[in-house]
C-alpha positions as CSV (number, residue, x, y, z in Angstrom):
1,M,173.4,-40.3,22.2
2,V,170.4,-40.5,20.4
3,P,169.9,-39.7,16.6
4,T,168.0,-36.6,15.5
5,F,166.0,-38.8,13.3
6,I,164.6,-41.1,15.9
7,I,163.9,-38.0,18.4
8,I,161.2,-37.0,15.5
9,V,160.1,-39.9,15.3
10,L,159.6,-40.5,18.6
11,I,157.6,-36.8,18.7
12,I,155.8,-37.9,15.6
13,I,154.3,-40.8,17.2
14,A,153.5,-39.2,20.5
15,F,151.7,-36.3,18.7
16,Y,149.9,-39.2,16.6
17,Y,148.9,-41.4,19.7
18,F,148.2,-38.8,22.3
19,G,145.9,-36.9,19.5
20,R,144.5,-40.0,18.5
21,R,143.1,-40.5,22.2
22,R,142.0,-36.9,22.1
23,N,139.7,-37.6,18.6
24,S,138.7,-40.5,20.5
25,G,137.2,-38.8,23.5
26,E,135.4,-35.8,21.3
27,A,133.7,-38.6,19.4
28,E,132.8,-40.6,22.3
29,K,131.4,-37.8,23.7
30,K,129.2,-36.9,20.6
31,L,128.8,-40.6,20.1
32,S,126.4,-40.3,23.5
33,N,125.4,-37.2,23.1
34,K,123.8,-38.8,19.9
35,I,122.2,-41.4,21.5
36,N,121.0,-39.4,24.4
37,E,119.3,-37.2,21.7
38,I,117.7,-40.2,19.7
39,K,116.8,-41.4,23.4
40,K,115.2,-38.3,24.0
41,G,113.3,-38.4,20.6
42,V,112.1,-42.1,21.1
43,E,110.6,-41.0,24.3
44,E,108.8,-38.0,23.2
45,Q,107.8,-40.3,20.5
46,E,106.2,-42.9,22.7
47,K,104.4,-40.2,24.6
48,N,103.1,-38.5,21.3
49,D,101.9,-41.6,20.7
50,Q,100.6,-42.8,23.8
51,E,98.8,-39.2,23.7
52,K,97.2,-40.2,20.4
53,M,96.1,-43.4,21.6
54,N,94.3,-42.1,24.3
55,D,93.0,-39.4,22.2
56,F,91.5,-42.1,19.9
57,L,90.7,-44.5,23.0
58,E,88.5,-41.1,24.3
59,K,86.9,-40.4,21.2
60,N,86.1,-44.2,19.7
61,L,85.9,-46.3,22.9
62,M,82.2,-47.6,23.9
63,K,81.1,-45.6,26.2
64,T,77.6,-44.7,27.5
65,R,75.8,-42.0,29.1
66,V,72.0,-41.4,30.9
67,I,69.7,-38.8,29.9
68,K,66.0,-37.7,31.3
69,D,63.0,-37.3,28.7
70,S,59.2,-37.7,28.6
71,S,57.0,-38.9,26.6
72,E,52.8,-38.5,26.0
73,H,51.0,-41.6,25.4
74,E,46.7,-41.6,25.5
75,G,46.7,-38.0,26.9
76,V,48.9,-39.1,29.9
77,V,53.0,-38.4,30.3
78,Y,55.6,-40.8,31.4
79,D,59.1,-39.3,32.4
80,L,61.4,-41.8,30.8
81,I,65.5,-42.2,31.5
82,I,67.0,-43.3,28.3
83,V,70.4,-44.8,28.0
84,Q,72.6,-43.7,25.4
85,V,75.6,-45.5,23.7
86,K,78.6,-44.5,21.4
87,G,81.3,-45.8,19.9
88,Y,83.0,-48.5,18.5
89,Y,83.0,-52.1,20.0
90,F,86.7,-53.6,19.2
91,L,85.2,-57.1,18.7
92,E,87.9,-59.4,17.4
93,K,85.5,-61.7,14.8
94,E,83.1,-60.8,11.8
95,N,79.5,-62.2,12.7
96,T,79.9,-62.5,16.1
97,P,76.8,-62.7,17.9
98,T,76.0,-60.6,20.3
99,I,73.1,-58.6,22.5
100,F,73.2,-55.1,24.6
101,A,72.2,-55.8,28.3
102,L,71.6,-52.9,31.0
103,H,71.7,-53.8,34.5
104,I,71.6,-51.0,37.2
105,L,73.2,-51.0,40.9
106,D,72.3,-48.9,43.4
107,K,75.6,-47.5,45.4
108,T,74.8,-45.4,47.8
109,F,75.3,-47.4,50.5
110,E,78.3,-46.8,53.0
111,D,81.5,-49.2,52.8
112,E,80.9,-49.8,49.1
113,E,78.4,-52.1,49.7
114,W,75.7,-52.3,46.6
115,H,72.2,-53.6,45.7
116,P,70.6,-54.6,42.5
117,V,67.9,-52.1,41.4
118,C,64.2,-54.4,40.6
119,S,61.0,-53.4,38.6
120,H,57.9,-54.5,39.8
121,L,56.8,-54.9,35.7
122,G,58.0,-57.9,34.5
123,D,58.9,-56.6,31.1
124,F,61.7,-55.0,33.1
125,T,63.2,-58.2,34.2
126,N,64.5,-61.7,33.1
127,G,61.0,-63.1,34.4
128,E,62.8,-65.5,36.9
129,D,63.4,-62.9,39.8
130,R,62.3,-58.9,40.1
131,V,65.9,-57.4,39.6
132,F,65.9,-54.9,36.5
133,E,67.5,-56.5,33.2
134,M,66.9,-55.3,29.7
135,K,68.4,-56.9,26.6
136,T,68.3,-55.8,23.0
137,E,67.7,-58.2,20.1
138,E,70.5,-60.4,18.7
139,A,72.7,-58.8,15.9
140,L,75.9,-60.3,14.4
141,L,78.6,-57.7,14.6
142,G,82.4,-57.3,13.7
143,P,85.3,-55.1,14.2
144,K,84.3,-52.6,12.2
145,H,81.2,-52.1,13.5
146,G,80.4,-48.9,16.3
147,V,78.5,-45.5,16.1
148,E,80.5,-42.4,15.8
149,D,77.4,-40.6,17.9
150,W,75.0,-41.1,20.7
151,V,72.0,-43.4,20.0
152,D,69.5,-44.6,22.2
153,L,69.9,-48.2,23.3
154,F,67.3,-48.7,26.3
155,V,64.2,-46.3,27.2
156,I,62.9,-46.9,30.4
157,P,60.1,-45.5,32.2
158,E,60.8,-44.1,35.2
159,T,58.1,-46.3,37.2
160,A,59.9,-49.0,36.4
161,L,62.9,-48.3,38.4
162,L,62.3,-49.8,42.0
163,P,65.6,-48.7,44.2
164,P,66.6,-50.7,47.7
165,L,65.3,-47.5,49.5
166,K,63.4,-43.9,49.2
167,G,65.5,-40.9,48.5
168,K,68.0,-39.7,46.8
169,R,70.0,-42.5,44.9
170,N,73.7,-42.8,43.0
171,L,72.9,-45.3,40.7
172,L,75.4,-47.1,38.5
173,F,73.8,-48.1,34.8
174,E,76.4,-50.9,33.7
175,V,76.1,-51.5,30.0
176,Y,77.7,-55.1,28.7
177,L,77.7,-56.0,24.8
178,C,78.1,-59.5,25.4
179,D,77.1,-63.4,24.1
180,P,73.6,-63.8,24.3
181,K,74.4,-67.1,26.5
182,S,75.9,-64.5,28.7
183,V,74.2,-65.1,33.0
184,F,73.6,-62.4,35.1
185,K,73.0,-63.1,38.8
186,G,71.9,-60.3,40.8
187,G,72.9,-57.6,38.2
188,I,76.1,-58.9,37.7
189,L,77.9,-61.0,34.8
190,D,78.0,-64.7,36.4
191,S,79.2,-66.5,33.1
192,E,83.1,-68.1,33.1
193,P,85.3,-67.6,31.9
194,R,84.1,-64.0,31.9
195,D,86.3,-63.0,29.0
196,D,84.4,-65.1,26.6
197,F,81.3,-63.8,27.4
198,Q,81.9,-60.1,27.7
199,Y,83.3,-58.3,24.8
200,N,82.9,-54.7,25.6
201,F,81.5,-52.7,29.0
202,A,80.5,-49.2,30.2
203,S,79.3,-47.2,32.9
204,I,78.1,-44.4,34.2
205,N,76.5,-43.1,37.4
206,F,73.5,-41.3,37.7
207,E,71.7,-39.4,40.6
208,F,67.8,-40.9,41.0
209,E,65.4,-38.9,43.6
210,Y,62.7,-41.9,44.2
211,D,60.2,-40.9,46.2
212,E,58.3,-43.9,46.7
213,V,58.9,-47.0,49.1
214,G,62.2,-49.1,47.7
215,W,61.9,-53.2,47.6
216,M,63.7,-53.5,50.7
217,D,61.0,-52.1,52.9
218,E,58.8,-53.5,50.3
219,W,60.3,-56.9,50.5
220,M,59.3,-56.7,54.2
221,G,55.7,-55.5,53.9
222,R,54.7,-57.4,50.6
223,D,52.1,-59.6,52.0
224,R,50.2,-57.0,53.3
225,V,50.1,-54.5,50.4
226,D,48.8,-58.2,48.6
227,E,46.1,-58.2,51.0
228,L,45.2,-55.0,51.2
229,I,44.8,-54.9,47.5
230,M,42.6,-57.6,47.3
231,Q,40.5,-56.3,50.6
232,L,39.9,-52.9,48.0
233,A,39.1,-55.6,45.2
234,Y,36.2,-56.8,47.1
235,A,35.2,-53.7,48.8
236,V,34.2,-52.6,45.2
237,A,32.4,-55.9,44.4
238,A,30.2,-56.0,47.2
239,A,29.5,-52.3,47.0
240,D,26.3,-53.5,45.4
241,G,25.1,-55.6,48.2
242,K,26.6,-58.9,47.2
243,V,29.8,-60.7,45.3
244,E,29.3,-62.0,42.2
245,K,31.3,-65.7,41.2
246,S,32.6,-63.8,38.5
247,E,34.2,-60.9,40.8
248,H,35.5,-63.2,42.8
249,D,37.4,-65.2,39.7
250,V,39.2,-62.0,39.7
251,V,40.5,-61.9,42.6
252,L,41.5,-64.8,42.9
253,K,43.0,-64.9,39.2
254,W,44.9,-61.8,40.0
255,A,46.2,-63.9,43.3
256,Q,47.9,-66.3,41.1
257,S,49.6,-63.9,38.9
258,M,51.3,-62.6,42.0
259,L,53.0,-66.5,42.5
260,I,55.1,-66.1,39.5
261,F,58.1,-64.8,40.7
262,E,58.0,-66.8,43.6
263,K,61.0,-69.5,44.3
264,E,59.8,-72.9,44.0
265,E,60.4,-73.4,47.6
266,D,58.2,-70.9,48.7
267,Y,55.6,-71.2,46.0
268,E,52.9,-73.3,48.0
269,S,53.3,-71.7,51.2
270,K,52.9,-68.2,49.4
271,R,49.6,-69.7,47.5
272,D,48.0,-70.5,50.8
273,Q,48.8,-67.5,52.0
274,M,47.6,-65.7,49.2
275,L,43.8,-67.5,49.3
276,S,44.0,-67.1,53.1
277,A,43.8,-63.4,52.5
278,A,41.4,-63.6,49.5
279,K,38.9,-65.1,51.8
280,K,39.2,-63.2,55.0
281,A,39.0,-60.5,52.3
282,H,36.0,-61.8,50.9
283,D,34.5,-62.1,54.5
284,L,34.9,-59.0,55.4
285,A,33.6,-57.6,52.4
286,V,30.3,-59.7,53.0
287,A,29.9,-58.7,56.3
288,G,30.0,-55.1,55.4
289,D,33.9,-54.2,57.7
290,L,35.9,-53.0,55.0
291,D,36.6,-49.3,55.2
292,I,38.3,-47.9,51.7
293,G,39.6,-45.0,54.0
294,V,41.6,-47.1,56.6
295,I,42.6,-49.5,53.5
296,T,44.1,-46.4,51.5
297,S,45.4,-45.2,54.4
298,E,48.1,-48.1,55.6
299,M,48.8,-48.2,51.3
300,M,50.4,-45.1,51.9
301,E,52.6,-45.7,54.3
302,I,53.8,-49.3,52.9
303,A,52.6,-49.9,49.4
304,P,55.1,-47.5,46.3
305,K,52.9,-46.3,43.8
306,S,53.1,-48.8,41.6
307,H,51.2,-51.0,43.4
308,R,48.7,-48.3,44.4
309,Y,48.5,-48.4,40.5
310,D,48.1,-52.0,40.6
311,A,45.3,-52.0,43.3
312,V,43.3,-49.5,41.1
313,E,43.7,-51.9,38.2
314,L,42.8,-54.6,40.3
315,M,39.4,-53.0,41.1
316,L,38.3,-51.7,37.8
317,D,38.8,-55.5,36.3
318,V,36.6,-56.4,39.3
319,C,34.1,-53.5,38.4
320,V,33.9,-54.9,34.7
321,G,34.0,-58.6,35.9
322,D,30.1,-59.0,35.4
323,E,30.4,-57.3,32.5
324,D,28.3,-54.3,34.0
325,V,29.3,-50.9,35.3
326,K,27.5,-50.2,38.3
327,Q,27.7,-46.2,39.8
328,V,28.2,-47.1,43.5
329,E,31.1,-49.3,42.1
330,N,32.6,-46.4,40.1
331,E,32.6,-44.3,43.0
332,K,34.2,-46.5,45.5
333,I,37.0,-46.6,42.6
334,E,37.0,-42.9,42.2
335,Q,37.8,-42.6,46.0
336,T,40.3,-44.5,46.1
337,V,42.3,-42.7,43.1
338,K,41.8,-39.6,45.4
339,L,43.0,-41.2,48.2
340,L,46.1,-43.3,47.7
341,D,47.0,-39.9,45.2
342,L,46.8,-41.6,41.9
343,D,47.2,-39.4,38.7
344,W,43.6,-38.5,37.6
345,T,44.5,-38.8,33.6
346,Q,46.1,-42.1,33.9
347,Y,43.3,-43.6,35.8
348,K,41.1,-42.7,32.5
349,V,42.9,-44.4,30.4
350,M,43.4,-47.4,32.8
351,R,39.6,-47.2,32.8
352,E,38.6,-46.3,29.4
353,K,40.6,-49.6,28.1
354,R,38.3,-51.3,29.9
355,L,35.2,-49.7,28.6
356,A,34.9,-51.5,25.4
357,D,34.5,-54.5,27.2
358,V,31.3,-53.8,28.8
359,K,27.7,-54.9,28.2
360,T,25.8,-52.4,30.2
361,V,26.7,-49.5,32.0
362,D,23.9,-47.6,34.8
363,Q,22.1,-45.6,33.4
364,S,22.8,-42.0,35.4
365,E,24.1,-38.7,34.2
366,K,26.3,-38.4,36.8
367,L,28.3,-42.3,36.5
368,D,28.5,-40.9,31.9
369,E,30.3,-37.9,33.2
370,N,32.3,-39.6,35.2
371,I,33.4,-42.2,32.6
372,F,33.8,-39.9,29.8
373,G,36.1,-37.4,31.7
374,I,33.6,-34.8,33.0
375,I,34.6,-33.1,36.1
376,E,33.4,-29.5,37.8
377,E,36.5,-28.1,37.0
378,M,36.5,-28.1,33.3
379,T,35.3,-25.1,31.0
380,N,32.3,-25.6,29.2
381,D,34.6,-25.3,25.9
382,E,36.5,-27.7,27.9
383,K,33.5,-30.6,28.5
384,C,32.0,-30.4,24.2
385,K,36.1,-31.3,23.5
386,E,36.3,-34.4,25.8
387,L,33.0,-35.5,24.2
388,R,34.3,-35.1,20.6
389,R,37.1,-37.0,21.8
390,R,34.8,-39.8,23.4
391,Y,32.7,-39.8,21.0
392,T,35.3,-40.2,17.7
393,E,36.6,-43.2,20.0
394,F,33.2,-44.8,20.0
395,K,32.3,-44.1,16.5
396,S,35.6,-46.3,15.6
397,L,34.2,-49.3,17.7
398,T,30.8,-49.2,15.4
399,M,32.6,-51.3,13.0
400,H,34.3,-53.7,14.9
401,D,34.2,-57.3,14.4
402,D,33.1,-58.1,17.7
403,A,28.6,-57.6,17.9
404,N,29.4,-57.0,21.6
405,K,31.5,-54.5,20.4
406,R,29.7,-52.4,17.9
407,K,26.3,-52.8,20.3
408,Q,28.2,-51.3,23.8
409,A,29.5,-48.7,21.1
410,L,26.4,-47.4,19.6
411,H,24.7,-47.3,23.2
412,M,27.6,-45.4,24.6
413,I,27.6,-42.7,21.5
414,E,23.7,-42.2,22.8
415,R,24.9,-41.5,26.1
416,I,27.1,-39.0,24.9
417,M,25.1,-37.4,22.7
418,V,23.1,-36.8,25.5
419,L,25.7,-35.3,27.5
420,R,26.8,-32.8,24.4
421,K,23.0,-32.3,24.3
422,K,23.2,-31.0,28.1
423,Y,26.7,-28.7,27.3
424,K,25.2,-27.5,24.4
425,C,28.0,-28.3,22.2
């Protein structure tokens, strides 16, 4: 028989053993719960940190936007597109040489096809091709640089944009913060390795309504447009019955300037084509076979407004090429402005810039009224106001260093005074 003492000891050991197992299970359960609680807390903290990081990036990451605006210059209102930027640039090193570069892509096409937006204005290209490009001046920036609110980065006249096709276009404005040595081809950063040149990037879509001929259509008809522009120029040159050598030289100089964007392998053929077109237009003008109505009708079909203005500018340059302005020449230019549906105020600005270099102007009240911006639709008060404005402009030229300009200014003031007397200003 087992002694009672031993039984008691065994019972005590059993209670102790099973009690420890029960307590151990509860401790493990508590520990597991604690671990799960900590993991949940860590996950929530990571989620909160990620949300804070997203909020920080949303507020501070470099971004861009596009807005429309307008500006008046010398009496002409220009529609503008303004590209703005805000945020921090997150550069790694102090005094990093940087520039901002802007390119615009047209993404209206199907199947995610895109084409670059171009420009007919050399100031809005890299000078080597017609692809739109704008760049800021080089600046040294660092990790702390950025802007907290929207600032204007690029200001673009709407007339500087030449999308591929006419109509409603979905344009993608791409702003690069990059190394000044970065090279772009077709509107895309071409420098490699890309990360060594591109420091930051932002883009935004912008709906743009374009009611002119796009560069794809223009590309097919550009040679013909050049021919028509020269025909209009020679029509003005021959308006007084003969084509002066100085007027002929103006056209040839313009033709030469149109070769600047030609590729080297195409230069000679394009030059020959332009010279041949100039000779043909000259001969038609001398023969009296140029019809401004017919020429402008075709231009309205195939030429964007920018090139229609180019035509009028060349006509004005031809008009003053022999340093005088004849009424018959002026009438042909004004006829063209109306037929090409161009803005009269902008035409006046183009014309006035050239008057200061003219030595003689035909004596004609009608011509004077046209030159000084007087039209029949004006009230008498409006005519007097315009004449006062022109009087002030020419008055300032009477102190010019150039004796010919002073003489011409005095002559123009005399003619303004005649009109002011007529309208009792």
